[in-house]
N, C-alpha and C positions, 0 to 999 in steps of 0.2 A: 454475740447470741445471734446466730444464723435470722432473718425475716422468716416468716411464713407462708404456706402458698396464701393463702389467705394475702398476705400485707404486698407480696408478688405480684398477684391482679390490681391489687390498687392502683399498685406504683409504674404498670403497664398502661390500664388505662390513665391515672393524670398524663403521662409522655404522649398521651396518643391525641388528649387531648388538649395541651400547650400546642403538638404539633399542629393539628387542625386550627387552631388561633394564630400562627402563623403562618401557613400556607393563606390563609383570608388575609393576614394583615399585609404580606409579601405582592399580593393580587393574584394571589397563585392556581385559585382551584380550580381555573377549567384550565389550565395549560396541562395541573397533574393529570389530570383526570383524563388527557388526550396523551399524554403517553403512558400512563397505567394503561390506557385499550390497546395502545401497541402493544403495550406489554404482551399485552391478554391474548395478541394473534400469536407475536412471536412464538408463546408458548404452544397454542394450539397445531403449529407449523410444527417444531420442535419434538412434539409428541403424540405426534397426528395419527401415530398407529396402534396409539393408547389410548387416544380418542375413541378411534374406529370401536374399541377391544367395547361389546354389550360388560364386560366384568369389568373392570378399568372405568369407564364415563363416569357413575356418579361419586369416586372419590377422586377422577379429576377437572369434575364439576365443581366440587366443593372446596376444590382447595381456588380455582381459578375464583371459583364467587364468592367464596367467602373470607378468603384471603389477601388476592395477588389483582381482584379486577377490580375499576375502574367506579366502587361502590361506596353510598356513602355508612360510616360503618356508627356515625356518632350518635344516632336512636338503640343500635346493637348496647353501644357500651354504656348509654346511661344506662339501660337494662342493667345491666351485669353491677354497676356502682349501686344502682338505691336496691338488690335483693343479694348483692353476695354475703355481705356475712349473714345472711340463714342461711345462702345458698353451703359455707363451709357448714352447717348445721347438719345437712340433708342429704346434701354429693356425697360416697366418696373418696377418698381421696386419693385415687387414683384418677375420676371422673375432674377434680380440681386440679390440678395437675397437668392434665390434657389441655384445659382449659387452657390455665397461663400458659403454656406454651406457647400454643395458637396465638396469645393476645402478643403473649413475645412478642412472634414472629410481625401480627399482622404491624404489629408498631414499626420495629424495628424495618420494614418494608415501607411503610410511611416515608421512614427517615431518611432511607436512601434514595424513594423515587423523589422526595424534596429535594433531594442537593441532585441530582438527575437536572430536574426538570430548572433548576441554579443555573445548571451545565448547562444547557442548551436554551440557547436566546431565540430568538424569533427565523421562523424558517421551517419547511416540514422535520419532521419524527422521522427517521427513518437508521437500516443500518450504521451509517457511517457516521451521523450525526450522534445517534445512542451510541459506539463505541469511544466516540473523542471524548463527549462527557463523563459518558463510565471512565475511560483512564483517569480524567480532571476530580472526578472525584475523591480517588485514590483513597479505599477505605476496604484496602481489601484482610482485614482482621475482623469486619462483620458483617462482606459476600461469608465468609466461610463458617460463619456464626449462625447465615441465615440459612447456611444450607444443615451444617448441624445441627440447629434446631426443624428443621423442615423428618430430617430423619427421625430423629426423638421425637416428633410427633408423629411418626408415623406408627412408632413402636405403640405410644401410649390409646393411641386410638382401637390400634388394637385391640391394647389388653381392655382396654373400657367397654370393648362388646363382649368380651367372655363375664365383665362379673354377674353375680345373677340377681336378675331379676329390674337390669338396668332397663330389658325392656317396657315392663309396665311399671316398672316411675315413671318417665315418660311418657305414657300415653297415657296412665290418670293427669297428670300434671299439665295436662295442655290448655283444660278449659281454664282454670285458676290461675294457671299464668296467662291466659287471652284475659283476665277479669282482673288482673290486678296493675295490667298492662305492659308485660313484659313479653310482649310475642313472638317478637324477634330476636331476642335470646333463646328462647324454646325453641323455634322455629331449624336458629344456627347447631344447639345442640342436639336438635332431633337426626337434621339433616347430615348433620358427621356423622349421629352412629350407623343413620340409613346404610351409607354411603359405603361407609366401612365394614359391616353387616356383609354384603356384598363378595366381599374380598378377596375371604378366604387369608392363603397365606398370602400378609402384607408386604415382604418384601419383595414378591417378585415386582410393586407396583414402585416400594420406595425405592428400590438398589437399580433401576434405571434410569432415573430423576435423580439420584444422588452422583452418579457415574456423569448422567449430561452434563449437568448445572455445575460438576467442576470442571472439565475438558473445557466449558464456553466460559467459564471464568479468568477459568486458567489462559487461556490463548485473548481475550480480550483486554487483560495486562501487559502480554509479551505483544507488545507493536510491530518485532520481528515476524508473526505470524500476519496468516491470511484473517481478517475479519471474520468468524465463523458463526456470525446471526443470518439470518435465512434475510433473503431480500425478496421484498412482498410489496404491492402498494399500499397505502396508507389509507 
């Protein structure tokens, strides 16, 4: 029997919790945040043209702040764990699938970031040390899955914004979410909706990212190629 979307969401939350515990146990929390901050800067350099675009910036900001950045997602995840059984009854299946994809992307990214952190020892995080650690992780299948999840999530969110009444549902649930103590979860859902509502044709946003990230991944795993990472002050 295939796991339901709800089962997958719960599984991703449990995996994220284990990763949080492992990071803390290894004493790598600060170093992980340092790595994630560097990655955020790298994304802003790689996608400066999109960041400067009024159309694309909200979606860029959502991905960076809610999925990749040096942010503690534990409160949001706790919110989801508390209310997800009820959410499964109220939200459209498309919205649940988008949430599931976002949580999988988030937990997979955390897992790979932790692996990178373990392979970057003392010293600065820069293009050279990052590339070395990237290859040492030897996790190309996971890197490919990350890119595929990103592509799928973009399409899912584009479908969600077209759901009739979704805007009204998010608006009227804002106060109940605050009263229920799940404001961070509601903000995550609403920010994602607003960012992708402004995009229009989502492929114009997603395709350049998939192309650039795939090319970067291929080059990083090929030691015969020059380091494709931008060099900037840490």
